[in-house]
KEKEVO-844057 format. One line per field, with one value per residue: residue in three letters; x, y, z of N, C-alpha, C in turn. Coordinates in steps of 0.02 Angstrom, whole numbers. Last residue first. Layout:
KEKEVO-844057
resn	[ALA/...]
n_x	[X/...]
n_y	[Y/...]
n_z	[Z/...]
ca_x	[X/...]
ca_y	[Y/...]
ca_z	[Z/...]
c_x	[X/...]
c_y	[Y/...]
c_z	[Z/...]
***
This chain:
KEKEVO-844057
resn	[ASP/GLY/ASP/ALA/ALA/SER/ARG/GLN/ASN/PRO/MET/GLY/PRO/VAL/ILE/TRP/ARG/GLN/PRO/ASP/HIS/GLU/GLN/LEU/TYR/PHE/GLU/ARG/SER/MET/SER/GLY/VAL/ILE/MET/SER/ALA/THR/ILE/PRO/LEU/LYS/GLU/PRO/ARG/ILE/ALA/PHE/TYR/VAL/HIS/VAL/ILE/THR/LEU/THR/ILE/LEU/GLY/VAL/GLY/ALA/LEU/GLY/HIS/LEU/VAL/TYR/MET/MET/GLY/TRP/THR/MET/ASP/SER/PHE/LEU/TYR/PRO/ASN/ARG/PRO/PHE/PHE/ILE/THR/ARG/VAL/ARG/PHE/MET/MET/CYS/ILE/GLY/THR/ALA/ILE/VAL/ALA/LEU/GLY/SER/LEU/MET/VAL/VAL/GLY/HIS/TYR/LEU/LYS/ASN/GLU/LEU/PRO/TYR/LYS/ALA/PHE/LYS/ARG/PRO/ALA/ALA/THR/SER/ARG/GLY/PHE/PHE/ARG/GLU/VAL/ARG/ARG/ARG/ALA/ASP/GLU/LEU/ASP/SER/ARG/ASP/PRO/TRP/ILE/SER/TRP/PHE/ASP/MET/TYR/PHE/ILE/SER/HIS/VAL/ILE/HIS/PHE/LEU/ILE/SER/ILE/THR/LEU/VAL/THR/GLY/ALA/ILE/TRP/HIS/TYR/THR/VAL/TRP/ASN/PHE/GLN/VAL/GLY/VAL/ARG/PRO/LEU/PHE/ALA/THR/PHE/LEU/LEU/VAL/PHE/MET/ALA/ALA/ALA/MET/ILE/TRP/HIS/PHE/MET/ARG/ALA/ALA/LEU/SER/HIS/ARG/PRO/ILE/ARG/ALA/PRO/LEU/ASP/LEU/THR/GLN/ALA/PRO/PRO/ALA/GLU/SER/ALA/PHE/GLU/LYS/HIS/LYS/ALA/PHE/TYR/ARG/VAL/TYR/ILE/ALA/HIS/VAL/ILE/LEU/PHE/VAL/LEU/GLY/ALA/ILE/VAL/ALA/VAL/TRP/ILE/LEU/PHE/TRP/ALA/ILE/HIS/ILE/PRO/VAL/ARG/GLN/GLY/LEU/PRO/SER/THR/ALA/TRP/GLU/LEU/ILE/GLY/MET]
n_x	[-503/-382/-288/-311/-265/-131/-86/-104/-17/111/181/272/198/26/-89/-231/-344/-355/-344/-393/-367/-393/-364/-250/-160/-165/-108/21/84/193/350/443/469/407/290/230/184/72/-5/-25/-96/-227/-295/-242/-165/-52/-83/-185/-107/-20/-114/-169/-53/-28/-138/-119/4/-26/-92/14/76/-16/-13/123/132/36/99/218/164/104/224/292/198/202/336/408/563/696/747/826/938/1089/1150/1126/1165/1186/1100/1018/855/781/784/696/576/582/571/442/356/381/354/222/161/195/122/-11/-17/13/-91/-196/-156/-155/-292/-337/-274/-330/-463/-455/-313/-188/-203/-382/-498/-645/-797/-954/-1109/-1247/-1380/-1503/-1460/-1406/-1302/-1200/-1230/-1193/-1055/-1012/-1043/-955/-835/-842/-831/-706/-623/-649/-591/-462/-339/-167/-73/-45/24/158/236/409/509/471/389/447/574/541/476/575/671/593/579/712/737/644/690/816/775/707/813/878/785/781/905/911/805/808/871/725/589/431/309/246/333/435/360/346/463/521/416/404/535/545/443/496/612/554/480/582/643/538/515/639/648/541/582/698/645/468/323/269/262/192/242/216/164/44/2/-163/-251/-311/-381/-496/-555/-591/-759/-883/-870/-873/-901/-854/-977/-996/-971/-1007/-910/-777/-782/-827/-723/-619/-670/-670/-531/-475/-537/-488/-352/-356/-411/-311/-208/-269/-290/-160/-120/-200/-144/-66/-117/12/96/77/-8/-4/-41/82/181/305/345/185/102/27/-72/-115/-264/-384/-451/-576]
n_y	[1211/1270/1204/1260/1389/1367/1314/1422/1514/1447/1328/1224/1099/1100/982/926/976/1106/1108/975/962/1003/1139/1161/1082/1147/1271/1239/1086/976/885/791/745/617/624/726/662/600/713/763/652/627/664/570/421/358/304/216/115/75/17/-88/-167/-198/-276/-387/-433/-459/-580/-660/-655/-712/-840/-878/-878/-975/-1087/-1097/-1128/-1249/-1324/-1316/-1385/-1512/-1548/-1447/-1354/-1381/-1449/-1375/-1268/-1185/-1062/-885/-785/-804/-956/-1085/-1126/-1140/-1026/-943/-963/-866/-752/-773/-757/-620/-562/-594/-528/-395/-372/-388/-285/-172/-174/-143/-15/60/59/136/258/290/307/418/523/601/726/737/811/907/834/803/887/809/741/656/530/476/389/480/523/407/405/523/497/391/461/548/454/399/512/543/436/369/257/306/396/474/420/464/580/530/479/362/286/293/236/104/66/86/-11/-124/-105/-119/-252/-316/-281/-342/-476/-489/-476/-596/-691/-668/-692/-830/-884/-882/-911/-932/-939/-904/-969/-931/-950/-859/-741/-743/-704/-602/-507/-483/-439/-324/-247/-232/-158/-39/-1/20/128/220/236/278/402/467/471/549/671/680/739/873/1050/1150/1297/1425/1421/1523/1647/1593/1497/1526/1640/1602/1437/1321/1303/1181/1016/979/882/833/776/598/473/422/428/423/345/223/192/175/66/-35/-39/-72/-199/-274/-278/-351/-471/-514/-540/-639/-740/-768/-827/-937/-1040/-1108/-1143/-1131/-1277/-1393/-1476/-1654/-1807/-1921/-2014/-1975/-1902/-1828/-1791/-1632/-1505/-1337/-1237/-1209/-1334/-1372]
n_z	[909/936/864/738/760/787/664/576/629/621/536/552/449/423/471/423/481/449/311/215/38/-94/-107/-34/-113/-235/-197/-156/-228/-135/-117/-161/-287/-281/-216/-284/-397/-341/-315/-445/-504/-485/-596/-692/-632/-590/-466/-492/-555/-455/-367/-442/-459/-325/-291/-375/-320/-188/-203/-232/-102/-17/-73/-52/87/118/56/125/251/230/206/327/405/346/369/502/493/462/358/275/298/262/378/340/243/111/61/-14/52/164/236/173/235/336/256/201/307/331/204/176/288/270/150/193/289/207/115/205/251/133/107/213/180/57/99/184/137/227/286/271/153/196/261/179/208/292/191/110/-10/-126/-116/-92/36/105/77/138/273/299/283/391/495/471/488/622/690/580/510/498/462/573/677/661/587/609/688/756/669/544/567/602/483/386/419/391/253/210/246/161/32/34/43/-78/-166/-131/-166/-308/-359/-328/-409/-549/-690/-796/-907/-920/-889/-777/-676/-695/-654/-513/-444/-517/-511/-373/-340/-419/-361/-230/-251/-299/-184/-90/-153/-150/-9/42/-21/41/174/162/118/161/86/91/99/-22/-95/-49/125/206/250/286/312/430/410/338/385/252/187/229/151/-26/-164/-325/-438/-455/-580/-705/-807/-757/-643/-701/-786/-692/-618/-715/-742/-618/-595/-701/-666/-545/-592/-680/-586/-507/-602/-636/-516/-502/-568/-478/-314/-188/-120/-45/89/114/180/233/217/246/137/83/-64/-105/-187/-217/-202/-255/-369/-478]
ca_x	[-563/-441/-290/-327/-334/-173/-82/-139/-88/80/130/297/247/90/-53/-162/-329/-363/-287/-418/-352/-408/-419/-311/-169/-191/-175/-26/68/139/301/434/499/470/334/257/242/127/17/11/-26/-182/-311/-227/-227/-49/-25/-202/-163/8/-72/-212/-89/21/-126/-178/-3/15/-130/-33/110/2/-75/95/178/27/32/220/205/62/172/322/213/139/311/376/492/681/711/757/909/1027/1156/1126/1144/1244/1109/1084/901/778/821/766/589/585/631/502/363/388/420/274/152/222/195/17/-29/54/-23/-196/-165/-93/-246/-358/-259/-258/-446/-470/-384/-203/-145/-320/-458/-588/-742/-894/-1053/-1195/-1335/-1483/-1489/-1455/-1368/-1198/-1241/-1262/-1098/-1004/-1076/-1027/-851/-844/-890/-765/-623/-669/-663/-486/-406/-217/-90/-77/-47/142/172/352/524/510/373/379/569/577/443/514/688/617/520/677/776/640/623/811/816/671/760/912/800/721/878/958/805/774/893/791/635/494/350/209/271/448/378/291/420/559/438/347/506/591/437/432/617/599/445/532/681/563/461/609/698/540/520/702/690/539/364/227/301/177/247/192/213/62/73/-114/-217/-274/-321/-439/-551/-555/-687/-860/-897/-845/-928/-839/-928/-1022/-949/-1055/-981/-792/-759/-867/-789/-613/-660/-733/-579/-458/-546/-560/-373/-329/-446/-377/-199/-247/-348/-202/-83/-217/-193/-36/-126/-52/93/145/-8/14/-59/36/114/269/374/250/107/73/-56/-88/-201/-337/-439/-508]
ca_y	[1172/1301/1191/1190/1379/1396/1274/1359/1530/1462/1377/1292/1117/1111/1042/917/904/1089/1133/1019/945/934/1110/1193/1070/1079/1268/1265/1157/989/936/801/809/627/569/742/706/560/671/804/665/605/701/643/456/391/349/280/146/108/73/-34/-140/-158/-213/-344/-417/-400/-521/-645/-632/-642/-802/-872/-836/-906/-1065/-1084/-1067/-1192/-1317/-1288/-1314/-1475/-1542/-1507/-1362/-1336/-1488/-1389/-1318/-1214/-1125/-941/-767/-783/-883/-1064/-1112/-1196/-1083/-936/-1002/-937/-761/-773/-824/-670/-555/-619/-600/-430/-367/-431/-354/-188/-185/-207/-71/51/25/66/225/279/255/353/505/540/714/748/757/890/882/782/872/861/740/723/550/528/359/440/570/431/349/514/552/381/405/576/497/356/474/590/445/397/287/261/346/506/406/393/578/551/540/412/291/318/306/147/60/126/61/-112/-104/-55/-198/-324/-261/-269/-446/-497/-424/-531/-682/-663/-624/-783/-891/-828/-928/-905/-976/-868/-993/-921/-990/-930/-752/-766/-756/-664/-535/-508/-497/-380/-268/-266/-225/-78/-15/-32/66/196/216/214/349/455/436/480/634/694/680/813/988/1119/1225/1406/1426/1457/1632/1647/1493/1464/1645/1633/1510/1338/1313/1249/1064/976/935/833/827/666/507/419/436/459/415/257/204/226/131/-14/-25/-7/-143/-262/-244/-283/-432/-495/-491/-577/-712/-735/-770/-878/-1000/-1051/-1158/-1112/-1207/-1374/-1425/-1587/-1762/-1867/-2030/-2010/-1969/-1826/-1839/-1688/-1550/-1399/-1263/-1153/-1304/-1343]
ca_z	[895/965/935/749/742/840/725/565/623/686/521/554/500/390/493/402/490/519/351/268/107/-74/-145/-12/-42/-230/-226/-107/-231/-182/-99/-89/-268/-316/-196/-218/-404/-366/-259/-395/-522/-432/-536/-696/-648/-655/-471/-460/-589/-515/-346/-419/-518/-363/-255/-383/-392/-203/-181/-287/-162/-6/-73/-120/47/141/36/54/243/246/155/266/419/347/300/475/509/517/409/252/344/236/342/385/311/150/63/9/-3/116/264/154/175/354/297/158/277/384/235/131/277/329/151/141/308/265/91/169/297/170/60/208/244/62/50/212/138/190/242/308/181/154/262/214/163/287/248/132/54/-132/-124/-154/-20/107/56/66/237/305/238/324/490/467/425/569/692/643/510/526/412/515/675/654/623/570/650/792/740/552/544/649/547/384/423/460/296/199/278/234/55/27/96/-16/-166/-122/-95/-266/-365/-297/-336/-514/-622/-782/-864/-930/-945/-840/-674/-709/-724/-554/-417/-507/-575/-412/-308/-430/-430/-240/-223/-341/-248/-79/-142/-214/-55/63/-37/-32/156/187/74/171/99/103/107/43/-98/-115/72/183/256/280/247/426/452/304/398/314/181/220/200/41/-123/-254/-421/-445/-519/-649/-824/-820/-637/-649/-814/-744/-586/-684/-796/-648/-549/-696/-728/-547/-541/-707/-640/-477/-566/-686/-543/-461/-606/-512/-385/-217/-141/-65/36/135/125/251/193/300/147/115/-9/-117/-132/-243/-176/-255/-304/-476]
c_x	[-584/-505/-353/-333/-355/-246/-130/-141/-129/6/92/247/269/141/14/-124/-259/-344/-294/-359/-377/-404/-441/-373/-235/-204/-205/-98/18/121/246/380/489/505/401/301/272/191/75/35/9/-109/-265/-240/-214/-115/-24/-144/-179/-47/-45/-171/-132/-12/-78/-166/-61/16/-92/-78/63/35/-61/32/149/71/20/153/208/99/127/269/245/153/247/351/466/608/692/716/837/1003/1087/1129/1147/1227/1171/1089/967/824/822/809/661/603/638/566/425/398/431/343/207/215/226/93/0/46/23/-126/-163/-99/-180/-312/-279/-240/-372/-451/-394/-278/-157/-261/-403/-542/-689/-841/-992/-1139/-1282/-1441/-1462/-1487/-1424/-1267/-1240/-1276/-1171/-1049/-1071/-1066/-926/-859/-896/-829/-687/-670/-687/-562/-426/-285/-143/-100/-81/67/143/290/466/519/408/361/499/568/476/477/625/636/540/615/740/677/618/743/812/708/719/861/839/738/819/931/849/784/869/809/702/545/414/253/229/385/396/308/374/517/476/369/448/563/484/424/553/605/489/497/633/606/489/558/671/590/517/641/695/581/437/268/257/218/238/194/184/113/90/-43/-165/-234/-279/-375/-490/-556/-656/-784/-863/-881/-902/-869/-916/-965/-977/-1035/-1028/-866/-781/-847/-832/-681/-656/-726/-645/-506/-532/-573/-447/-352/-421/-416/-266/-238/-329/-265/-127/-177/-214/-84/-107/-56/24/149/64/9/-48/22/61/198/340/279/178/72/-7/-60/-180/-269/-389/-498]
c_y	[1129/1263/1220/1175/1307/1385/1301/1317/1467/1478/1394/1345/1190/1132/1046/981/887/1016/1118/1042/998/920/1043/1164/1098/1061/1198/1259/1176/1063/940/850/825/690/573/685/722/602/627/764/712/623/682/680/532/424/388/329/214/145/111/27/-81/-128/-168/-276/-369/-383/-457/-587/-616/-613/-728/-830/-825/-858/-992/-1059/-1048/-1126/-1257/-1276/-1281/-1401/-1501/-1495/-1428/-1344/-1446/-1427/-1331/-1269/-1150/-1006/-826/-774/-868/-988/-1088/-1184/-1142/-992/-996/-980/-835/-783/-828/-739/-610/-614/-628/-506/-403/-431/-403/-261/-204/-223/-138/-8/11/27/151/240/239/297/434/527/653/736/783/842/861/837/849/839/794/717/619/550/412/410/534/478/372/459/543/435/391/522/526/397/434/555/491/408/313/294/297/456/437/382/508/554/565/478/352/327/334/221/106/123/103/-38/-91/-50/-131/-267/-264/-245/-370/-468/-428/-475/-618/-652/-615/-712/-838/-829/-874/-923/-940/-898/-958/-935/-981/-972/-825/-775/-786/-720/-600/-540/-526/-443/-326/-289/-265/-150/-56/-51/8/134/187/191/281/401/421/440/561/653/702/752/929/1055/1196/1331/1405/1463/1560/1620/1548/1457/1582/1635/1540/1414/1331/1254/1131/1026/926/894/827/713/578/459/443/473/455/331/242/243/187/55/1/11/-77/-202/-228/-245/-360/-453/-467/-522/-645/-707/-732/-817/-937/-1012/-1097/-1139/-1193/-1302/-1408/-1539/-1690/-1823/-1978/-2028/-2010/-1896/-1839/-1734/-1603/-1440/-1325/-1175/-1247/-1308]
c_z	[955/952/967/823/754/824/778/629/616/682/585/539/494/443/458/416/467/533/425/310/155/1/-116/-47/-17/-157/-220/-132/-177/-179/-152/-69/-194/-291/-232/-191/-337/-372/-280/-334/-473/-446/-477/-631/-646/-675/-536/-465/-559/-552/-406/-400/-497/-425/-293/-350/-403/-277/-196/-267/-219/-69/-63/-122/-23/100/55/29/169/238/168/213/359/359/298/405/480/540/469/303/324/283/318/345/360/224/105/4/26/56/215/184/151/293/317/197/234/355/288/162/232/321/211/142/257/285/149/143/263/218/96/162/241/125/52/164/165/194/198/260/227/191/211/213/204/241/239/195/74/-67/-122/-168/-86/50/54/39/162/267/240/273/420/461/417/501/636/638/580/527/436/463/614/643/614/615/608/754/772/626/557/630/598/451/426/469/369/243/269/269/131/51/94/43/-102/-120/-82/-193/-317/-300/-303/-439/-575/-710/-857/-881/-957/-900/-737/-711/-738/-628/-469/-480/-566/-477/-349/-399/-446/-312/-236/-317/-294/-144/-130/-208/-120/12/-16/-51/82/168/96/123/107/122/125/49/-28/-126/5/127/237/288/238/361/446/344/364/323/248/221/191/86/-52/-220/-345/-428/-516/-588/-764/-828/-699/-645/-764/-775/-638/-652/-767/-705/-584/-651/-727/-608/-540/-657/-667/-530/-536/-654/-591/-483/-568/-557/-426/-289/-168/-91/19/76/149/191/209/280/201/121/19/-57/-154/-185/-214/-226/-309/-410]
***
């Protein structure tokens, strides 16, 4: 059983036409297996978090009761993107498991919304946010190495508390970004094969082989997003992650949770002069 389905073009060329649809269930099962294994690990095997020494008291003075985390624009982007993503997944894969409806129009409209929201996010993150806060840095890798060594019982220094985004969030963001860009790029090209309000239908824009590879990449990225979405929802509803999830709704988290999980030297709260001066002195 292959992962691709093939056909013969009018020119007699064997070309891929899309992924094998059993991969939908592979993606669903992979997501469910991950959350089951993780839940068992956290419940029975995970060790208590140990971090390096606490931040100097001067860095915690005058911190507000609520620490701002996500702006209104960032939250609106997140929920619009999430809605578009769910519509895309349902309209793409429900017909493949037997739920028949006129899905094409809903799919390309949701894809257009997703594309516009991503373009907005790119501009917003570059010019109005701390663009590099979501990318792994040397401290992330060093702390990850320490956590792995401590997991295997080796003696090493305790890792520091997290920056605004832990390494796991940053890596997840990178994978979602690559998958999302793949479905958007191929999806825009595939819109030439259906009737939309944007441009005339032109199924001869690319060769049969190119169209086939485009459908394969679109499908592989799509089923990957099934697993990624399951994992994302799972972590969003875990009890220890609820303050982070709530911050995507209200925009902030409590000072207590901030100090418990995050390093004030690595995540600078805007407008806190004591915190800024201490970080600059490192």
